[in-house]
Structure formats: structure tokens, C-alpha cells
mmJSON file of the N, C-alpha and C atoms, coordinates in Angstrom:
{"data_MODEL":{"atom_site":{
"group_PDB":["ATOM","ATOM","ATOM","ATOM","ATOM","ATOM","ATOM","ATOM","ATOM","ATOM","ATOM","ATOM","ATOM","ATOM","ATOM","ATOM","ATOM","ATOM","ATOM","ATOM","ATOM","ATOM","ATOM","ATOM","ATOM","ATOM","ATOM","ATOM","ATOM","ATOM","ATOM","ATOM","ATOM","ATOM","ATOM","ATOM","ATOM","ATOM","ATOM","ATOM","ATOM","ATOM","ATOM","ATOM","ATOM","ATOM","ATOM","ATOM","ATOM","ATOM","ATOM","ATOM","ATOM","ATOM","ATOM","ATOM","ATOM","ATOM","ATOM","ATOM","ATOM","ATOM","ATOM","ATOM","ATOM","ATOM","ATOM","ATOM","ATOM","ATOM","ATOM","ATOM","ATOM","ATOM","ATOM","ATOM","ATOM","ATOM","ATOM","ATOM","ATOM","ATOM","ATOM","ATOM","ATOM","ATOM","ATOM","ATOM","ATOM","ATOM","ATOM","ATOM","ATOM","ATOM","ATOM","ATOM","ATOM","ATOM","ATOM","ATOM","ATOM","ATOM","ATOM","ATOM","ATOM","ATOM","ATOM","ATOM","ATOM","ATOM","ATOM","ATOM","ATOM","ATOM","ATOM","ATOM","ATOM","ATOM","ATOM","ATOM","ATOM","ATOM","ATOM","ATOM","ATOM","ATOM","ATOM","ATOM","ATOM","ATOM","ATOM","ATOM","ATOM","ATOM","ATOM","ATOM","ATOM","ATOM","ATOM","ATOM","ATOM","ATOM","ATOM","ATOM","ATOM","ATOM","ATOM","ATOM","ATOM","ATOM","ATOM","ATOM","ATOM","ATOM","ATOM","ATOM","ATOM","ATOM","ATOM","ATOM","ATOM","ATOM","ATOM","ATOM","ATOM","ATOM","ATOM","ATOM","ATOM","ATOM","ATOM","ATOM","ATOM","ATOM","ATOM","ATOM","ATOM","ATOM","ATOM","ATOM","ATOM","ATOM","ATOM","ATOM","ATOM","ATOM","ATOM","ATOM","ATOM","ATOM","ATOM","ATOM"],
"id":[1,2,3,4,5,6,7,8,9,10,11,12,13,14,15,16,17,18,19,20,21,22,23,24,25,26,27,28,29,30,31,32,33,34,35,36,37,38,39,40,41,42,43,44,45,46,47,48,49,50,51,52,53,54,55,56,57,58,59,60,61,62,63,64,65,66,67,68,69,70,71,72,73,74,75,76,77,78,79,80,81,82,83,84,85,86,87,88,89,90,91,92,93,94,95,96,97,98,99,100,101,102,103,104,105,106,107,108,109,110,111,112,113,114,115,116,117,118,119,120,121,122,123,124,125,126,127,128,129,130,131,132,133,134,135,136,137,138,139,140,141,142,143,144,145,146,147,148,149,150,151,152,153,154,155,156,157,158,159,160,161,162,163,164,165,166,167,168,169,170,171,172,173,174,175,176,177,178,179,180,181,182,183,184,185,186,187,188,189,190,191,192],
"type_symbol":["N","C","C","N","C","C","N","C","C","N","C","C","N","C","C","N","C","C","N","C","C","N","C","C","N","C","C","N","C","C","N","C","C","N","C","C","N","C","C","N","C","C","N","C","C","N","C","C","N","C","C","N","C","C","N","C","C","N","C","C","N","C","C","N","C","C","N","C","C","N","C","C","N","C","C","N","C","C","N","C","C","N","C","C","N","C","C","N","C","C","N","C","C","N","C","C","N","C","C","N","C","C","N","C","C","N","C","C","N","C","C","N","C","C","N","C","C","N","C","C","N","C","C","N","C","C","N","C","C","N","C","C","N","C","C","N","C","C","N","C","C","N","C","C","N","C","C","N","C","C","N","C","C","N","C","C","N","C","C","N","C","C","N","C","C","N","C","C","N","C","C","N","C","C","N","C","C","N","C","C","N","C","C","N","C","C","N","C","C","N","C","C"],
"label_atom_id":["N","CA","C","N","CA","C","N","CA","C","N","CA","C","N","CA","C","N","CA","C","N","CA","C","N","CA","C","N","CA","C","N","CA","C","N","CA","C","N","CA","C","N","CA","C","N","CA","C","N","CA","C","N","CA","C","N","CA","C","N","CA","C","N","CA","C","N","CA","C","N","CA","C","N","CA","C","N","CA","C","N","CA","C","N","CA","C","N","CA","C","N","CA","C","N","CA","C","N","CA","C","N","CA","C","N","CA","C","N","CA","C","N","CA","C","N","CA","C","N","CA","C","N","CA","C","N","CA","C","N","CA","C","N","CA","C","N","CA","C","N","CA","C","N","CA","C","N","CA","C","N","CA","C","N","CA","C","N","CA","C","N","CA","C","N","CA","C","N","CA","C","N","CA","C","N","CA","C","N","CA","C","N","CA","C","N","CA","C","N","CA","C","N","CA","C","N","CA","C","N","CA","C","N","CA","C","N","CA","C","N","CA","C","N","CA","C","N","CA","C","N","CA","C"],
"label_alt_id":[null,null,null,null,null,null,null,null,null,null,null,null,null,null,null,null,null,null,null,null,null,null,null,null,null,null,null,null,null,null,null,null,null,null,null,null,null,null,null,null,null,null,null,null,null,null,null,null,null,null,null,null,null,null,null,null,null,null,null,null,null,null,null,null,null,null,null,null,null,null,null,null,null,null,null,null,null,null,null,null,null,null,null,null,null,null,null,null,null,null,null,null,null,null,null,null,null,null,null,null,null,null,null,null,null,null,null,null,null,null,null,null,null,null,null,null,null,null,null,null,null,null,null,null,null,null,null,null,null,null,null,null,null,null,null,null,null,null,null,null,null,null,null,null,null,null,null,null,null,null,null,null,null,null,null,null,null,null,null,null,null,null,null,null,null,null,null,null,null,null,null,null,null,null,null,null,null,null,null,null,null,null,null,null,null,null,null,null,null,null,null,null],
"label_comp_id":["MET","MET","MET","SER","SER","SER","PRO","PRO","PRO","GLU","GLU","GLU","PRO","PRO","PRO","LEU","LEU","LEU","LYS","LYS","LYS","ALA","ALA","ALA","ILE","ILE","ILE","ALA","ALA","ALA","GLY","GLY","GLY","THR","THR","THR","PRO","PRO","PRO","ASP","ASP","ASP","GLN","GLN","GLN","PRO","PRO","PRO","LEU","LEU","LEU","ASP","ASP","ASP","ILE","ILE","ILE","ASN","ASN","ASN","GLY","GLY","GLY","ILE","ILE","ILE","GLU","GLU","GLU","ILE","ILE","ILE","PRO","PRO","PRO","CYS","CYS","CYS","TYR","TYR","TYR","VAL","VAL","VAL","LEU","LEU","LEU","ASP","ASP","ASP","ASN","ASN","ASN","GLU","GLU","GLU","MET","MET","MET","ARG","ARG","ARG","VAL","VAL","VAL","LEU","LEU","LEU","THR","THR","THR","GLN","GLN","GLN","GLU","GLU","GLU","GLY","GLY","GLY","PHE","PHE","PHE","LEU","LEU","LEU","GLN","GLN","GLN","ALA","ALA","ALA","VAL","VAL","VAL","GLY","GLY","GLY","ARG","ARG","ARG","HIS","HIS","HIS","PRO","PRO","PRO","LYS","LYS","LYS","ALA","ALA","ALA","LYS","LYS","LYS","ALA","ALA","ALA","GLY","GLY","GLY","THR","THR","THR","GLY","GLY","GLY","THR","THR","THR","LYS","LYS","LYS","ALA","ALA","ALA","MET","MET","MET","ALA","ALA","ALA","THR","THR","THR","MET","MET","MET","GLY","GLY","GLY"],
"label_asym_id":["A","A","A","A","A","A","A","A","A","A","A","A","A","A","A","A","A","A","A","A","A","A","A","A","A","A","A","A","A","A","A","A","A","A","A","A","A","A","A","A","A","A","A","A","A","A","A","A","A","A","A","A","A","A","A","A","A","A","A","A","A","A","A","A","A","A","A","A","A","A","A","A","A","A","A","A","A","A","A","A","A","A","A","A","A","A","A","A","A","A","A","A","A","A","A","A","A","A","A","A","A","A","A","A","A","A","A","A","A","A","A","A","A","A","A","A","A","A","A","A","A","A","A","A","A","A","A","A","A","A","A","A","A","A","A","A","A","A","A","A","A","A","A","A","A","A","A","A","A","A","A","A","A","A","A","A","A","A","A","A","A","A","A","A","A","A","A","A","A","A","A","A","A","A","A","A","A","A","A","A","A","A","A","A","A","A","A","A","A","A","A","A"],
"label_entity_id":["1","1","1","1","1","1","1","1","1","1","1","1","1","1","1","1","1","1","1","1","1","1","1","1","1","1","1","1","1","1","1","1","1","1","1","1","1","1","1","1","1","1","1","1","1","1","1","1","1","1","1","1","1","1","1","1","1","1","1","1","1","1","1","1","1","1","1","1","1","1","1","1","1","1","1","1","1","1","1","1","1","1","1","1","1","1","1","1","1","1","1","1","1","1","1","1","1","1","1","1","1","1","1","1","1","1","1","1","1","1","1","1","1","1","1","1","1","1","1","1","1","1","1","1","1","1","1","1","1","1","1","1","1","1","1","1","1","1","1","1","1","1","1","1","1","1","1","1","1","1","1","1","1","1","1","1","1","1","1","1","1","1","1","1","1","1","1","1","1","1","1","1","1","1","1","1","1","1","1","1","1","1","1","1","1","1","1","1","1","1","1","1"],
"label_seq_id":[1,1,1,2,2,2,3,3,3,4,4,4,5,5,5,6,6,6,7,7,7,8,8,8,9,9,9,10,10,10,11,11,11,12,12,12,13,13,13,14,14,14,15,15,15,16,16,16,17,17,17,18,18,18,19,19,19,20,20,20,21,21,21,22,22,22,23,23,23,24,24,24,25,25,25,26,26,26,27,27,27,28,28,28,29,29,29,30,30,30,31,31,31,32,32,32,33,33,33,34,34,34,35,35,35,36,36,36,37,37,37,38,38,38,39,39,39,40,40,40,41,41,41,42,42,42,43,43,43,44,44,44,45,45,45,46,46,46,47,47,47,48,48,48,49,49,49,50,50,50,51,51,51,52,52,52,53,53,53,54,54,54,55,55,55,56,56,56,57,57,57,58,58,58,59,59,59,60,60,60,61,61,61,62,62,62,63,63,63,64,64,64],
"pdbx_PDB_ins_code":[null,null,null,null,null,null,null,null,null,null,null,null,null,null,null,null,null,null,null,null,null,null,null,null,null,null,null,null,null,null,null,null,null,null,null,null,null,null,null,null,null,null,null,null,null,null,null,null,null,null,null,null,null,null,null,null,null,null,null,null,null,null,null,null,null,null,null,null,null,null,null,null,null,null,null,null,null,null,null,null,null,null,null,null,null,null,null,null,null,null,null,null,null,null,null,null,null,null,null,null,null,null,null,null,null,null,null,null,null,null,null,null,null,null,null,null,null,null,null,null,null,null,null,null,null,null,null,null,null,null,null,null,null,null,null,null,null,null,null,null,null,null,null,null,null,null,null,null,null,null,null,null,null,null,null,null,null,null,null,null,null,null,null,null,null,null,null,null,null,null,null,null,null,null,null,null,null,null,null,null,null,null,null,null,null,null,null,null,null,null,null,null],
"Cartn_x":[-35.503,-34.422,-33.885,-32.562,-31.917,-32.012,-32.061,-32.064,-30.726,-30.746,-29.52,-28.511,-27.245,-26.234,-26.015,-25.693,-25.418,-24.087,-23.969,-22.74,-22.04,-20.706,-19.936,-20.007,-20.411,-20.489,-19.341,-18.603,-17.451,-16.453,-15.192,-14.126,-13.338,-12.022,-11.125,-9.96,-9.258,-8.113,-7.032,-6.894,-5.859,-6.333,-7.581,-8.091,-8.797,-8.027,-8.649,-9.158,-9.992,-10.435,-9.214,-8.896,-7.733,-8.229,-7.952,-8.334,-7.053,-6.658,-5.451,-4.224,-4.068,-2.907,-3.044,-4.156,-4.413,-5.354,-4.92,-5.706,-6.493,-7.786,-8.673,-9.416,-9.337,-10.127,-11.618,-12.311,-13.722,-14.442,-15.654,-16.466,-17.852,-18.541,-19.92,-20.76,-21.788,-22.657,-23.773,-24.464,-25.503,-26.704,-26.805,-27.848,-27.306,-26.094,-25.388,-24.789,-24.774,-24.137,-22.622,-21.908,-20.452,-19.955,-18.935,-18.437,-16.929,-16.455,-15.031,-14.733,-13.519,-13.154,-12.634,-12.845,-12.336,-10.814,-10.184,-8.724,-8.196,-8.805,-8.374,-8.563,-9.688,-9.95,-8.957,-8.728,-7.795,-6.396,-5.938,-4.621,-4.591,-5.651,-5.703,-5.6,-6.1,-6.033,-4.847,-3.923,-2.689,-2.771,-3.796,-3.945,-3.475,-3.263,-2.925,-4.134,-3.919,-5.055,-5.928,-5.421,-6.216,-6.668,-7.927,-8.466,-8.497,-8.039,-8.147,-8.703,-9.817,-10.545,-9.63,-9.518,-8.804,-7.29,-6.695,-5.239,-4.584,-3.356,-2.378,-2.628,-1.667,-1.639,-0.392,-0.405,0.753,1.898,3.089,4.268,4.59,4.841,5.156,6.648,7.319,8.733,8.815,9.871,10.024,10.499,9.988,10.382,11.636,12.614,13.793,14.675],
"Cartn_y":[-23.859,-24.227,-22.989,-22.871,-21.725,-21.852,-20.698,-20.761,-21.3,-21.878,-22.396,-21.262,-21.502,-20.459,-20.274,-19.051,-18.776,-19.401,-19.817,-20.437,-19.483,-19.536,-18.754,-19.46,-18.706,-19.281,-18.794,-17.795,-17.289,-16.703,-16.739,-16.193,-17.295,-17.132,-18.054,-17.244,-17.774,-17.04,-16.731,-17.576,-17.341,-16.49,-15.984,-15.097,-13.904,-12.989,-11.842,-10.806,-9.91,-8.764,-7.858,-7.459,-6.609,-5.257,-4.223,-2.856,-2.056,-1.806,-1.036,-1.577,-2.898,-3.52,-3.786,-3.382,-3.657,-4.851,-5.901,-7.127,-7.221,-7.55,-7.696,-9.022,-9.897,-11.124,-10.765,-11.369,-11.058,-12.33,-12.489,-13.659,-13.195,-13.999,-13.736,-14.873,-14.511,-15.509,-15.899,-16.999,-17.477,-16.539,-15.523,-14.509,-13.285,-13.426,-12.418,-11.279,-11.388,-10.391,-10.556,-9.437,-9.466,-9.263,-10.031,-9.979,-9.776,-8.787,-8.554,-8.876,-9.332,-9.539,-8.223,-8.019,-6.817,-6.784,-7.922,-7.999,-7.632,-8.199,-7.913,-6.458,-5.882,-4.476,-3.575,-3.836,-3.006,-3.05,-4.232,-4.335,-3.556,-3.616,-2.934,-1.42,-0.877,0.573,0.976,0.016,0.344,0.304,-0.305,-0.411,-1.778,-1.905,-3.198,-4.114,-5.38,-6.262,-6.614,-6.478,-6.769,-5.448,-5.116,-3.838,-3.79,-2.688,-2.409,-0.995,-0.836,0.437,1.634,2.471,3.731,3.644,2.51,2.425,2.337,2.749,2.825,2.334,2.645,2.19,1.355,0.573,-0.263,0.649,0.388,1.193,0.964,2.028,1.942,2.256,1.47,1.725,2.981,3.749,4.956,4.572,5.285,5.049,5.894,5.343,6.171,5.785],
"Cartn_z":[19.42,18.559,17.838,17.73,17.073,15.565,14.862,13.402,12.889,11.685,11.077,10.907,11.24,10.999,9.498,9.105,7.698,7.314,6.066,5.574,4.603,4.602,3.638,2.289,1.248,-0.094,-0.971,-0.514,-1.255,-0.273,-0.65,0.177,0.855,0.85,1.523,2.08,3.077,3.625,2.585,1.553,0.551,-0.635,-0.592,-1.632,-0.988,-0.369,0.292,-0.721,-0.244,-1.033,-1.193,-2.412,-2.68,-3.148,-2.352,-2.711,-2.837,-4.071,-4.358,-3.616,-3.603,-2.974,-1.484,-0.89,0.523,0.593,1.267,1.323,2.627,2.506,3.656,3.515,4.531,4.463,4.333,3.395,3.141,2.737,3.222,2.907,2.49,1.687,1.29,1.863,2.639,3.248,2.292,2.604,1.692,1.579,2.427,2.264,1.515,0.916,0.128,0.951,2.275,3.126,3.031,2.882,2.864,4.292,4.675,6.049,6.038,6.804,7.023,8.473,8.747,10.148,10.714,11.991,12.639,12.558,12.79,12.749,11.364,10.322,8.959,8.59,8.988,8.691,9.413,10.698,11.458,10.864,10.47,9.841,8.532,7.748,6.458,6.597,7.696,7.897,8.772,9.01,9.72,11.228,11.764,13.214,13.685,14.981,15.555,15.374,14.999,14.698,15.896,17.094,18.295,18.902,18.701,19.179,20.698,21.234,22.664,22.734,23.351,23.364,23.6,22.581,22.693,22.762,22.435,22.536,21.178,21.122,20.062,18.659,17.82,16.44,16.222,15.189,14.861,14.439,14.952,14.584,13.115,12.407,10.986,10.793,9.979,9.664,8.811,8.989,8.186,6.796,5.822,4.432,4.18,3.514,3.323,2.271],
"occupancy":[1.0,1.0,1.0,1.0,1.0,1.0,1.0,1.0,1.0,1.0,1.0,1.0,1.0,1.0,1.0,1.0,1.0,1.0,1.0,1.0,1.0,1.0,1.0,1.0,1.0,1.0,1.0,1.0,1.0,1.0,1.0,1.0,1.0,1.0,1.0,1.0,1.0,1.0,1.0,1.0,1.0,1.0,1.0,1.0,1.0,1.0,1.0,1.0,1.0,1.0,1.0,1.0,1.0,1.0,1.0,1.0,1.0,1.0,1.0,1.0,1.0,1.0,1.0,1.0,1.0,1.0,1.0,1.0,1.0,1.0,1.0,1.0,1.0,1.0,1.0,1.0,1.0,1.0,1.0,1.0,1.0,1.0,1.0,1.0,1.0,1.0,1.0,1.0,1.0,1.0,1.0,1.0,1.0,1.0,1.0,1.0,1.0,1.0,1.0,1.0,1.0,1.0,1.0,1.0,1.0,1.0,1.0,1.0,1.0,1.0,1.0,1.0,1.0,1.0,1.0,1.0,1.0,1.0,1.0,1.0,1.0,1.0,1.0,1.0,1.0,1.0,1.0,1.0,1.0,1.0,1.0,1.0,1.0,1.0,1.0,1.0,1.0,1.0,1.0,1.0,1.0,1.0,1.0,1.0,1.0,1.0,1.0,1.0,1.0,1.0,1.0,1.0,1.0,1.0,1.0,1.0,1.0,1.0,1.0,1.0,1.0,1.0,1.0,1.0,1.0,1.0,1.0,1.0,1.0,1.0,1.0,1.0,1.0,1.0,1.0,1.0,1.0,1.0,1.0,1.0,1.0,1.0,1.0,1.0,1.0,1.0,1.0,1.0,1.0,1.0,1.0,1.0],
"B_iso_or_equiv":[0.0,0.0,0.0,0.0,0.0,0.0,0.0,0.0,0.0,0.0,0.0,0.0,0.0,0.0,0.0,0.0,0.0,0.0,0.0,0.0,0.0,0.0,0.0,0.0,0.0,0.0,0.0,0.0,0.0,0.0,0.0,0.0,0.0,0.0,0.0,0.0,0.0,0.0,0.0,0.0,0.0,0.0,0.0,0.0,0.0,0.0,0.0,0.0,0.0,0.0,0.0,0.0,0.0,0.0,0.0,0.0,0.0,0.0,0.0,0.0,0.0,0.0,0.0,0.0,0.0,0.0,0.0,0.0,0.0,0.0,0.0,0.0,0.0,0.0,0.0,0.0,0.0,0.0,0.0,0.0,0.0,0.0,0.0,0.0,0.0,0.0,0.0,0.0,0.0,0.0,0.0,0.0,0.0,0.0,0.0,0.0,0.0,0.0,0.0,0.0,0.0,0.0,0.0,0.0,0.0,0.0,0.0,0.0,0.0,0.0,0.0,0.0,0.0,0.0,0.0,0.0,0.0,0.0,0.0,0.0,0.0,0.0,0.0,0.0,0.0,0.0,0.0,0.0,0.0,0.0,0.0,0.0,0.0,0.0,0.0,0.0,0.0,0.0,0.0,0.0,0.0,0.0,0.0,0.0,0.0,0.0,0.0,0.0,0.0,0.0,0.0,0.0,0.0,0.0,0.0,0.0,0.0,0.0,0.0,0.0,0.0,0.0,0.0,0.0,0.0,0.0,0.0,0.0,0.0,0.0,0.0,0.0,0.0,0.0,0.0,0.0,0.0,0.0,0.0,0.0,0.0,0.0,0.0,0.0,0.0,0.0,0.0,0.0,0.0,0.0,0.0,0.0],
"pdbx_formal_charge":[null,null,null,null,null,null,null,null,null,null,null,null,null,null,null,null,null,null,null,null,null,null,null,null,null,null,null,null,null,null,null,null,null,null,null,null,null,null,null,null,null,null,null,null,null,null,null,null,null,null,null,null,null,null,null,null,null,null,null,null,null,null,null,null,null,null,null,null,null,null,null,null,null,null,null,null,null,null,null,null,null,null,null,null,null,null,null,null,null,null,null,null,null,null,null,null,null,null,null,null,null,null,null,null,null,null,null,null,null,null,null,null,null,null,null,null,null,null,null,null,null,null,null,null,null,null,null,null,null,null,null,null,null,null,null,null,null,null,null,null,null,null,null,null,null,null,null,null,null,null,null,null,null,null,null,null,null,null,null,null,null,null,null,null,null,null,null,null,null,null,null,null,null,null,null,null,null,null,null,null,null,null,null,null,null,null,null,null,null,null,null,null],
"auth_seq_id":[1,1,1,2,2,2,3,3,3,4,4,4,5,5,5,6,6,6,7,7,7,8,8,8,9,9,9,10,10,10,11,11,11,12,12,12,13,13,13,14,14,14,15,15,15,16,16,16,17,17,17,18,18,18,19,19,19,20,20,20,21,21,21,22,22,22,23,23,23,24,24,24,25,25,25,26,26,26,27,27,27,28,28,28,29,29,29,30,30,30,31,31,31,32,32,32,33,33,33,34,34,34,35,35,35,36,36,36,37,37,37,38,38,38,39,39,39,40,40,40,41,41,41,42,42,42,43,43,43,44,44,44,45,45,45,46,46,46,47,47,47,48,48,48,49,49,49,50,50,50,51,51,51,52,52,52,53,53,53,54,54,54,55,55,55,56,56,56,57,57,57,58,58,58,59,59,59,60,60,60,61,61,61,62,62,62,63,63,63,64,64,64],
"auth_comp_id":["MET","MET","MET","SER","SER","SER","PRO","PRO","PRO","GLU","GLU","GLU","PRO","PRO","PRO","LEU","LEU","LEU","LYS","LYS","LYS","ALA","ALA","ALA","ILE","ILE","ILE","ALA","ALA","ALA","GLY","GLY","GLY","THR","THR","THR","PRO","PRO","PRO","ASP","ASP","ASP","GLN","GLN","GLN","PRO","PRO","PRO","LEU","LEU","LEU","ASP","ASP","ASP","ILE","ILE","ILE","ASN","ASN","ASN","GLY","GLY","GLY","ILE","ILE","ILE","GLU","GLU","GLU","ILE","ILE","ILE","PRO","PRO","PRO","CYS","CYS","CYS","TYR","TYR","TYR","VAL","VAL","VAL","LEU","LEU","LEU","ASP","ASP","ASP","ASN","ASN","ASN","GLU","GLU","GLU","MET","MET","MET","ARG","ARG","ARG","VAL","VAL","VAL","LEU","LEU","LEU","THR","THR","THR","GLN","GLN","GLN","GLU","GLU","GLU","GLY","GLY","GLY","PHE","PHE","PHE","LEU","LEU","LEU","GLN","GLN","GLN","ALA","ALA","ALA","VAL","VAL","VAL","GLY","GLY","GLY","ARG","ARG","ARG","HIS","HIS","HIS","PRO","PRO","PRO","LYS","LYS","LYS","ALA","ALA","ALA","LYS","LYS","LYS","ALA","ALA","ALA","GLY","GLY","GLY","THR","THR","THR","GLY","GLY","GLY","THR","THR","THR","LYS","LYS","LYS","ALA","ALA","ALA","MET","MET","MET","ALA","ALA","ALA","THR","THR","THR","MET","MET","MET","GLY","GLY","GLY"],
"auth_asym_id":["A","A","A","A","A","A","A","A","A","A","A","A","A","A","A","A","A","A","A","A","A","A","A","A","A","A","A","A","A","A","A","A","A","A","A","A","A","A","A","A","A","A","A","A","A","A","A","A","A","A","A","A","A","A","A","A","A","A","A","A","A","A","A","A","A","A","A","A","A","A","A","A","A","A","A","A","A","A","A","A","A","A","A","A","A","A","A","A","A","A","A","A","A","A","A","A","A","A","A","A","A","A","A","A","A","A","A","A","A","A","A","A","A","A","A","A","A","A","A","A","A","A","A","A","A","A","A","A","A","A","A","A","A","A","A","A","A","A","A","A","A","A","A","A","A","A","A","A","A","A","A","A","A","A","A","A","A","A","A","A","A","A","A","A","A","A","A","A","A","A","A","A","A","A","A","A","A","A","A","A","A","A","A","A","A","A","A","A","A","A","A","A"],
"auth_atom_id":["N","CA","C","N","CA","C","N","CA","C","N","CA","C","N","CA","C","N","CA","C","N","CA","C","N","CA","C","N","CA","C","N","CA","C","N","CA","C","N","CA","C","N","CA","C","N","CA","C","N","CA","C","N","CA","C","N","CA","C","N","CA","C","N","CA","C","N","CA","C","N","CA","C","N","CA","C","N","CA","C","N","CA","C","N","CA","C","N","CA","C","N","CA","C","N","CA","C","N","CA","C","N","CA","C","N","CA","C","N","CA","C","N","CA","C","N","CA","C","N","CA","C","N","CA","C","N","CA","C","N","CA","C","N","CA","C","N","CA","C","N","CA","C","N","CA","C","N","CA","C","N","CA","C","N","CA","C","N","CA","C","N","CA","C","N","CA","C","N","CA","C","N","CA","C","N","CA","C","N","CA","C","N","CA","C","N","CA","C","N","CA","C","N","CA","C","N","CA","C","N","CA","C","N","CA","C","N","CA","C","N","CA","C","N","CA","C","N","CA","C","N","CA","C"],
"pdbx_PDB_model_num":[1,1,1,1,1,1,1,1,1,1,1,1,1,1,1,1,1,1,1,1,1,1,1,1,1,1,1,1,1,1,1,1,1,1,1,1,1,1,1,1,1,1,1,1,1,1,1,1,1,1,1,1,1,1,1,1,1,1,1,1,1,1,1,1,1,1,1,1,1,1,1,1,1,1,1,1,1,1,1,1,1,1,1,1,1,1,1,1,1,1,1,1,1,1,1,1,1,1,1,1,1,1,1,1,1,1,1,1,1,1,1,1,1,1,1,1,1,1,1,1,1,1,1,1,1,1,1,1,1,1,1,1,1,1,1,1,1,1,1,1,1,1,1,1,1,1,1,1,1,1,1,1,1,1,1,1,1,1,1,1,1,1,1,1,1,1,1,1,1,1,1,1,1,1,1,1,1,1,1,1,1,1,1,1,1,1,1,1,1,1,1,1]
}}}
């Protein structure tokens, strides 16, 4: 029999972790481990949310 899966005790899609205006989906599991999604992290650092090994970055609009 598999061990019980951990449950999220904090975090929701509408309350992301906010670091200096950059929002990242974040959850806290019942063992107190913090979990970020790969998609959320990649978007936060300006990358395309769907990782493809060694390929491109999200196009950024020029500021002007």
C-alpha cells in the first residue's frame, strides 16, 4: 500500500507568493514543505511556462 499523499495546508491559486511584484503560485504541504510549480517559476523569471530542454525564452515587449 502507498503512503498517504501530502495535503496542501496553505496556498491557493488566487493568493500567490509575491516577491517584489512578481507572483509565483506557492503551496505549503502538511509536512511544512513549500512547493512551487515549474510553470509558475519559469513565468516569474521571464521564461516560457512550458519548459522544453534548452529552448527559447518568452519574448518581452520593448519598454518605450
